[in-house]
FISE-624663 format. One record per atom (N, C-alpha, C): residue in three letters; x, y, z. Coordinates in steps of 0.05 Angstrom, whole numbers, padded with zeros to 5 digits, always signed. Layout:
AlaXYZ/...
//
This chain:
Met+01437+02223+02098/Met+01438+02221+02069/Met+01466+02227+02058/Leu+01479+02247+02071/Leu+01506+02253+02062/Leu+01525+02229+02065/Ser+01523+02215+02088/Ser+01540+02192+02092/Ser+01534+02170+02072/Phe+01509+02167+02064/Phe+01502+02147+02043/Phe+01515+02154+02017/Ile+01515+02179+02009/Ile+01527+02188+01984/Ile+01557+02181+01984/Phe+01571+02188+02006/Phe+01599+02183+02007/Phe+01606+02153+02008/Met+01591+02138+02024/Met+01596+02110+02027/Met+01590+02094+02002/Ala+01572+02104+01985/Ala+01564+02090+01961/Ala+01586+02090+01940/Ile+01603+02111+01940/Ile+01622+02113+01918/Ile+01652+02117+01927/Lys+01657+02120+01952/Lys+01684+02126+01960/Lys+01701+02101+01962/Ser+01724+02101+01949/Ser+01742+02078+01950/Ser+01764+02082+01970/Ser+01776+02060+01979/Ser+01799+02062+01997/Ser+01823+02068+01981/Leu+01834+02092+01984/Leu+01858+02100+01969/Leu+01881+02106+01988/Ile+01892+02084+01998/Ile+01914+02086+02017/Ile+01940+02082+02003/Ala+01957+02102+02004/Ala+01982+02102+01988/Ala+02006+02103+02007/Asp+02028+02093+01997/Asp+02054+02096+02010/Asp+02060+02125+02010/Arg+02069+02135+02033/Arg+02073+02164+02036/Arg+02102+02172+02031/Arg+02117+02157+02015/Arg+02144+02166+02007/Arg+02142+02192+01992/Asp+02164+02206+01991/Asp+02165+02233+01979/Asp+02162+02232+01949/Asp+02138+02240+01939/Asp+02133+02241+01910/Asp+02153+02259+01896/Glu+02158+02282+01908/Glu+02175+02302+01896/Glu+02204+02292+01892/Thr+02214+02276+01912/Thr+02240+02265+01909/Thr+02242+02245+01886/Leu+02221+02229+01883/Leu+02219+02210+01861/Leu+02220+02225+01834/Met+02205+02247+01833/Met+02203+02262+01808/Met+02230+02274+01801/Val+02244+02284+01821/Val+02271+02296+01817/Val+02290+02274+01807/Arg+02288+02250+01819/Arg+02305+02228+01810/Arg+02299+02221+01781/Tyr+02273+02223+01773/Tyr+02266+02217+01745/Tyr+02277+02239+01727/Gln+02276+02264+01736/Gln+02288+02286+01720/Gln+02318+02281+01715/Asp+02330+02267+01734/Asp+02359+02262+01732/Asp+02365+02236+01717/Gly+02343+02223+01706/Gly+02347+02200+01689/Gly+02340+02173+01702/Asp+02330+02173+01726/Asp+02323+02148+01740/Asp+02295+02139+01731/Val+02293+02121+01711/Val+02267+02112+01701/Val+02251+02097+01722/Ser+02265+02083+01740/Ser+02251+02067+01760/Ser+02235+02086+01779/Ala+02244+02110+01783/Ala+02230+02130+01799/Ala+02203+02137+01786/Phe+02204+02140+01760/Phe+02179+02146+01745/Phe+02160+02122+01747/Glu+02170+02098+01745/Glu+02154+02074+01747/Glu+02140+02072+01775/Ser+02154+02081+01795/Ser+02143+02081+01822/Ser+02119+02101+01824/Leu+02123+02124+01812/Leu+02101+02144+01811/Leu+02078+02134+01795/Leu+02084+02121+01773/Leu+02062+02110+01756/Leu+02046+02090+01771/Lys+02059+02071+01785/Lys+02045+02051+01800/Lys+02028+02063+01823/Arg+02039+02084+01834/Arg+02025+02097+01857/Arg+02000+02112+01848/Tyr+02001+02124+01825/Tyr+01980+02142+01817/Tyr+01962+02133+01794/Glu+01970+02113+01779/Glu+01954+02106+01755/Glu+01925+02099+01761/Lys+01920+02084+01783/Lys+01893+02076+01789/Lys+01876+02101+01797/Arg+01888+02118+01814/Arg+01874+02142+01823/Arg+01868+02161+01799/Ile+01888+02164+01782/Ile+01884+02182+01759/Ile+01864+02170+01739/Phe+01865+02144+01736/Phe+01845+02131+01719/Phe+01817+02136+01730/Asn+01813+02132+01755/Asn+01787+02136+01768/Asn+01777+02165+01765/Phe+01796+02183+01768/Phe+01790+02212+01765/Phe+01781+02217+01736/Ile+01795+02207+01717/Ile+01788+02212+01689/Ile+01762+02198+01682/Tyr+01759+02173+01690/Tyr+01735+02158+01684/Tyr+01710+02171+01694/Arg+01711+02182+01719/Arg+01688+02196+01730/Arg+01680+02220+01714/Gln+01700+02232+01701/Gln+01694+02255+01684/Gln+01683+02247+01657/Ile+01695+02226+01645/Ile+01690+02219+01617/Ile+01668+02198+01614/Gln+01665+02180+01634/Gln+01645+02159+01634/Gln+01649+02140+01611/Asn+01673+02135+01603/Asn+01679+02116+01582/Asn+01706+02103+01588/Arg+01705+02077+01593/Arg+01730+02063+01602/Arg+01752+02063+01581/Glu+01745+02058+01556/Glu+01765+02057+01535/Glu+01779+02084+01532/Arg+01762+02106+01531/Arg+01774+02133+01529/Arg+01789+02140+01554/Ala+01780+02132+01577/Ala+01794+02138+01602/Ala+01822+02125+01602/Asn+01824+02101+01591/Asn+01850+02088+01589/Asn+01869+02104+01570/Asp+01857+02113+01548/Asp+01873+02129+01528/Asp+01882+02155+01541/Leu+01864+02168+01556/Leu+01871+02194+01569/Leu+01890+02190+01592/Leu+01889+02167+01605/Leu+01908+02161+01626/Leu+01936+02160+01614/Gln+01939+02147+01591/Gln+01965+02146+01578/Gln+01974+02174+01569/Glu+01955+02190+01559/Glu+01961+02217+01550/Glu+01971+02233+01574/Thr+01959+02230+01597/Thr+01967+02245+01621/Thr+01996+02239+01628/Phe+02003+02213+01628/Phe+02031+02206+01636/Phe+02051+02212+01614/Leu+02041+02212+01589/Leu+02059+02221+01567/Leu+02066+02251+01570/Arg+02046+02267+01579/Arg+02051+02295+01584/Arg+02071+02299+01607/Ile+02069+02281+01627/Ile+02089+02282+01649/Ile+02117+02277+01638/Ile+02119+02257+01620/Ile+02145+02250+01609/Ile+02156+02274+01592/Arg+02138+02285+01575/Arg+02147+02307+01557/Arg+02154+02332+01573/Asn+02141+02337+01595/Asn+02145+02362+01610/Asn+02160+02358+01636/Arg+02174+02335+01639/Arg+02187+02330+01665/Arg+02207+02351+01673/Ser+02219+02364+01653/Ser+02239+02385+01660/Ser+02226+02410+01672/Arg+02199+02413+01668/Arg+02185+02436+01678/Arg+02176+02434+01707/Phe+02178+02409+01717/Phe+02168+02406+01745/Phe+02186+02420+01765/Asp+02174+02435+01782/Asp+02188+02450+01803/Asp+02189+02432+01828/Pro+02212+02424+01837/Pro+02214+02406+01860/Pro+02204+02418+01886/His+02200+02445+01886/His+02189+02458+01910/His+02159+02457+01910/Ser+02147+02448+01888/Ser+02117+02446+01887/Ser+02109+02418+01893/Lys+02083+02413+01896/Lys+02073+02387+01903/Lys+02068+02371+01877/Phe+02079+02347+01875/Phe+02076+02331+01851/Phe+02047+02324+01845/Ser+02032+02316+01866/Ser+02005+02307+01862/Ser+01987+02330+01850/Thr+01993+02354+01859/Thr+01978+02377+01849/Thr+01984+02381+01819/Trp+02009+02379+01812/Trp+02018+02382+01784/Trp+02005+02360+01767/Leu+02005+02335+01777/Leu+01994+02313+01763/Leu+01964+02316+01758/Tyr+01950+02323+01779/Tyr+01921+02326+01776/Tyr+01914+02349+01758/Thr+01930+02370+01758/Thr+01926+02393+01740/Thr+01928+02384+01711/Ile+01948+02368+01705/Ile+01952+02357+01678/Ile+01928+02339+01671/Ala+01921+02321+01689/Ala+01898+02303+01684/Ala+01872+02319+01679/Arg+01869+02340+01695/Arg+01845+02357+01691/Arg+01845+02370+01664/Asn+01867+02380+01655/Asn+01869+02393+01629/Asn+01863+02373+01606/Val+01872+02348+01610/Val+01867+02328+01590/Val+01836+02323+01589/Cys+01823+02322+01613/Cys+01794+02317+01614/Cys+01779+02341+01601/Ile+01788+02365+01607/Ile+01774+02388+01595/Ile+01775+02388+01565/Asp+01798+02381+01554/Asp+01801+02378+01525/Asp+01781+02358+01514/Glu+01779+02335+01527/Glu+01762+02313+01518/Glu+01732+02321+01521/Leu+01725+02334+01543/Leu+01697+02342+01548/Leu+01688+02362+01527/Arg+01706+02379+01518/Arg+01699+02399+01497/Arg+01691+02384+01472/Lys+01706+02363+01466/Lys+01699+02347+01442/Lys+01673+02332+01446/Met+01669+02322+01470/Met+01645+02306+01476/Met+01619+02323+01475/Lys+01621+02349+01481/Lys+01598+02366+01481/Lys+01584+02366+01453/Leu+01600+02362+01432/Leu+01589+02362+01405/Leu+01571+02338+01401/Arg+01575+02317+01417/Arg+01559+02292+01414/Arg+01539+02288+01436/Arg+01540+02304+01456/Arg+01524+02300+01481/Arg+01494+02301+01476/His+01485+02317+01457/His+01456+02321+01453/His+01441+02295+01447/Lys+01455+02276+01436/Lys+01442+02251+01428/Lys+01440+02230+01450/Ser+01453+02236+01473/Ser+01458+02215+01493/Ser+01433+02204+01507/Phe+01418+02220+01523/Phe+01397+02210+01539/Phe+01370+02209+01525/Glu+01366+02227+01506/Glu+01339+02229+01494/Glu+01335+02212+01469/Gln+01357+02202+01457/Gln+01355+02186+01433/Gln+01343+02159+01438/Pro+01321+02151+01424/Pro+01310+02124+01428/Pro+01330+02102+01423/Leu+01327+02080+01438/Leu+01344+02057+01434/Leu+01338+02042+01409/His+01312+02045+01399/His+01304+02031+01375/His+01297+02051+01353/Ser+01294+02041+01329/Ser+01289+02059+01306/Ser+01261+02071+01307/Lys+01242+02057+01320/Lys+01215+02068+01321/Lys+01213+02092+01339/Asn+01195+02110+01332/Asn+01193+02135+01348/Asn+01184+02130+01376/Asp+01169+02107+01381/Asp+01160+02103+01408/Asp+01179+02086+01424/Gly+01204+02083+01414/Gly+01224+02067+01429/Gly+01231+02080+01455/Trp+01240+02065+01475/Trp+01249+02075+01500/Trp+01275+02091+01497/Ala+01277+02112+01512/Ala+01302+02128+01512/Ala+01321+02116+01532/Ile+01346+02122+01529/Ile+01366+02111+01548/Ile+01359+02119+01577/Lys+01351+02144+01580/Lys+01345+02153+01607/Lys+01323+02138+01621/Asp+01305+02125+01604/Asp+01283+02110+01616/Asp+01291+02083+01626/Thr+01316+02074+01620/Thr+01324+02048+01629/Thr+01342+02049+01653/Ile+01346+02072+01665/Ile+01364+02075+01688/Ile+01351+02061+01712/Ala+01366+02044+01725/Ala+01355+02030+01748/Ala+01346+02050+01770/Gly+01324+02043+01783/Gly+01314+02060+01805/Gly+01297+02083+01796/Ser+01290+02085+01771/Ser+01274+02108+01761/Ser+01244+02102+01763/His+01236+02079+01774/His+01208+02072+01775/His+01196+02080+01801/Asp+01170+02077+01804/Asp+01155+02087+01826/Asp+01160+02073+01853/Asp+01171+02048+01852/Asp+01175+02034+01877/Asp+01200+02042+01892/Gly+01215+02062+01881/Gly+01238+02073+01895/Gly+01258+02052+01903/Phe+01266+02051+01928/Phe+01287+02034+01937/Phe+01279+02005+01939/Lys+01253+01999+01941/Lys+01243+01972+01945/Lys+01252+01954+01922/Gly+01263+01931+01928/Gly+01271+01912+01908/Gly+01297+01919+01894/Thr+01311+01939+01904/Thr+01336+01947+01892/Thr+01359+01935+01907/Asp+01383+01937+01897/Asp+01407+01928+01911/Asp+01429+01949+01907/Ser+01452+01943+01918/Ser+01474+01963+01918/Ser+01482+01969+01889/Ala+01481+01949+01871/Ala+01488+01954+01843/Ala+01469+01974+01830/Glu+01444+01972+01837/Glu+01424+01991+01825/Glu+01428+02019+01836/Ile+01434+02020+01862/Ile+01439+02046+01874/Ile+01464+02059+01861/Arg+01485+02043+01857/Arg+01509+02053+01845/Arg+01503+02063+01816/Thr+01487+02048+01801/Thr+01479+02056+01774/Thr+01465+02083+01775/Arg+01446+02086+01793/Arg+01431+02110+01796/Arg+01449+02134+01803/Leu+01468+02128+01822/Leu+01486+02149+01831/Leu+01505+02157+01809/Glu+01515+02138+01794/Glu+01533+02144+01771/Glu+01519+02162+01751/Ser+01494+02156+01746/Ser+01479+02173+01727/Ser+01476+02201+01738/Ala+01470+02203+01764/Ala+01466+02230+01776/Ala+01492+02246+01775/Ile+01514+02232+01781/Ile+01540+02246+01780/Ile+01547+02256+01752/Ser+01540+02239+01732/Ser+01546+02247+01704/Ser+01530+02271+01695/Glu+01507+02275+01708/Glu+01490+02298+01700/Glu+01497+02324+01714/Leu+01515+02322+01733/Leu+01524+02347+01747/Leu+01538+02366+01727/Pro+01536+02392+01731/Pro+01551+02410+01714/Pro+01581+02404+01717/Asp+01597+02409+01696/Asp+01625+02401+01696/Asp+01640+02412+01721/Glu+01635+02437+01728/Glu+01650+02448+01750/Glu+01644+02435+01777/Gln+01618+02427+01780/Gln+01611+02413+01805/Gln+01620+02384+01805/Arg+01619+02371+01782/Arg+01627+02343+01781/Arg+01656+02340+01787/Glu+01674+02357+01776/Glu+01702+02353+01780/Glu+01709+02358+01810/Val+01696+02377+01823/Val+01701+02381+01851/Val+01691+02358+01867/Phe+01667+02347+01861/Phe+01656+02324+01875/Phe+01675+02300+01872/Val+01685+02295+01848/Val+01703+02273+01843/Val+01728+02275+01860/Met+01740+02299+01860/Met+01765+02303+01874/Met+01761+02300+01905/Arg+01739+02311+01914/Arg+01734+02311+01943/Arg+01724+02284+01953/Ala+01703+02274+01941/Ala+01689+02250+01951/Ala+01703+02224+01942/Met+01715+02223+01919/Met+01726+02199+01908/Met+01756+02198+01911/Met+01769+02221+01908/Met+01799+02222+01910/Met+01808+02229+01938/Ser+01789+02237+01955/Ser+01796+02244+01983/Ser+01815+02268+01984/Met+01813+02286+01965/Met+01831+02309+01965/Met+01820+02331+01984/Lys+01838+02346+01996/Lys+01830+02368+02013/Lys+01821+02391+01996/Phe+01804+02408+02007/Phe+01794+02431+01993/Phe+01817+02449+01983/Arg+01837+02451+02000/Arg+01861+02468+01992/Arg+01874+02456+01967/Glu+01877+02430+01966/Glu+01890+02417+01943/Glu+01873+02420+01918/Ile+01847+02417+01921/Ile+01829+02421+01898/Ile+01830+02450+01888/Ser+01832+02469+01906/Ser+01834+02497+01899/Ser+01859+02502+01882/Glu+01881+02489+01890/Glu+01907+02492+01876/Glu+01905+02481+01848/Val+01892+02458+01845/Val+01890+02445+01819/Val+01872+02461+01800/Ile+01849+02469+01810/Ile+01829+02483+01793/Ile+01835+02512+01789/Gly+01849+02524+01809/Gly+01855+02553+01806/Gly+01832+02571+01815/Ala+01817+02561+01835/Ala+01794+02577+01846/Ala+01798+02577+01876/Ser+01784+02596+01889/Ser+01787+02599+01918/Ser+01774+02575+01932/Glu+01782+02570+01957/Glu+01771+02549+01973/Glu+01741+02553+01977/Gly+01733+02578+01980/Gly+01705+02585+01984/Gly+01688+02576+01959/Thr+01699+02581+01936/Thr+01686+02573+01911/Thr+01684+02543+01909/Ile+01706+02529+01916/Ile+01706+02500+01915/Ile+01685+02488+01934/Lys+01684+02499+01958/Lys+01665+02489+01978/Lys+01636+02494+01968/Ser+01632+02517+01955/Ser+01605+02523+01945/Ser+01597+02503+01923/Arg+01616+02497+01905/Arg+01610+02478+01884/Arg+01604+02450+01895/Met+01619+02442+01916/Met+01614+02417+01929/Met+01587+02416+01942/Arg+01579+02438+01955/Arg+01553+02440+01968/Arg+01531+02437+01947/Tyr+01533+02451+01925/Tyr+01513+02449+01904/Tyr+01512+02420+01892/Ala+01535+02408+01889/Ala+01536+02380+01878/Ala+01522+02361+01897/Leu+01527+02363+01923/Leu+01514+02346+01942/Leu+01484+02350+01943/Glu+01476+02375+01940/Glu+01447+02381+01940/Glu+01434+02369+01916/Ser+01447+02371+01893/Ser+01435+02359+01869/Ser+01433+02329+01871/Leu+01454+02316+01882/Leu+01453+02287+01885/Leu+01432+02279+01906/Arg+01429+02295+01926/Arg+01409+02290+01947/Arg+01381+02290+01934/Leu+01376+02309+01917/Leu+01350+02311+01904/Leu+01345+02287+01884/Cys+01366+02280+01870/Cys+01364+02258+01851/Cys+01359+02231+01864/Leu+01369+02229+01889/Leu+01366+02203+01904/Leu+01346+02205+01926/Ala+01329+02225+01925/Ala+01310+02230+01947/Ala+01290+02206+01950/Asp+01283+02193+01928/Asp+01264+02171+01930/Asp+01276+02147+01944/Tyr+01303+02145+01946/Tyr+01316+02123+01961/Tyr+01317+02129+01991/Ala+01318+02155+01998/Ala+01327+02163+02025/Ala+01310+02150+02047/Val+01284+02150+02045/Val+01267+02140+02066/Val+01270+02110+02069/Glu+01276+02096+02047/Glu+01279+02067+02048/Glu+01306+02057+02058/Met+01326+02075+02058/Met+01352+02067+02068/Met+01352+02063+02098/Pro+01364+02042+02108/Pro+01366+02037+02137/Pro+01379+02061+02151/Gly+01364+02071+02171/Gly+01375+02094+02187/Gly+01373+02120+02173/Ala+01360+02121+02150/Ala+01357+02146+02135/Ala+01335+02163+02146/Val+01335+02189+02140/Val+01314+02207+02148/Val+01300+02216+02123/Glu+01276+02228+02126/Glu+01262+02238+02103/Glu+01277+02261+02091/Pro+01278+02262+02064/Pro+01294+02283+02051/Pro+01284+02311+02057/Val+01258+02314+02062/Val+01246+02339+02071/Val+01233+02335+02098/Pro+01244+02345+02119/Pro+01232+02341+02146/Pro+01203+02350+02147/Ala+01187+02334+02160/Ala+01159+02342+02163/Ala+01156+02366+02182/Arg+01138+02384+02176/Arg+01134+02407+02193/Arg+01121+02399+02219/Ser+01130+02410+02241/Ser+01119+02404+02267/Ser+01091+02417+02270/Lys+01073+02402+02283/Lys+01046+02413+02287/Lys+01046+02433+02310/Val+01032+02454+02305/Val+01030+02475+02326/Val+01006+02470+02344/
//
């Protein structure tokens, strides 16, 4: 089941391993092309990171621009002895936190509000693919992805950001710890709880998946 969760959402993020820090120092010295290189290298990854937190493409694009604007405004503060990617993800995370605080004021209307004006209208949560009794039967990868996206969006903020960094951004626990400012043990614990929550949300698919095992092993007969 764990391999299914990772395979369903993990993207190939293979990057040129040139020295990010050297590029940033060159940008501090006025080399705009060095900043453009960093932008091309990280814009897709940072967009995906923001989008997974915000779940809105238009706002994710706006926040991506805000993230790199903060890089431009604060370029003199970058310490060349520190890791650029950690600094960048920290800025992107702070941008997301600011946005999520604003979103919380509107979140109560999201899943429970009927889609139609009548009181007996279907709620948004009732239209999520895969929520019916037939489980995985008749579904496809797009439906599984929709179900998984919904499950990820419902994770607590602290668990979701760790899951996104680890499973989608392929970041090491040490790197996540540096960005978030929590111990590696805390990060691993949040990841474990996130995986368990997703496992429970997708339990009705598990038995139908090729090579999958039952989500709750049957007790052996004595």
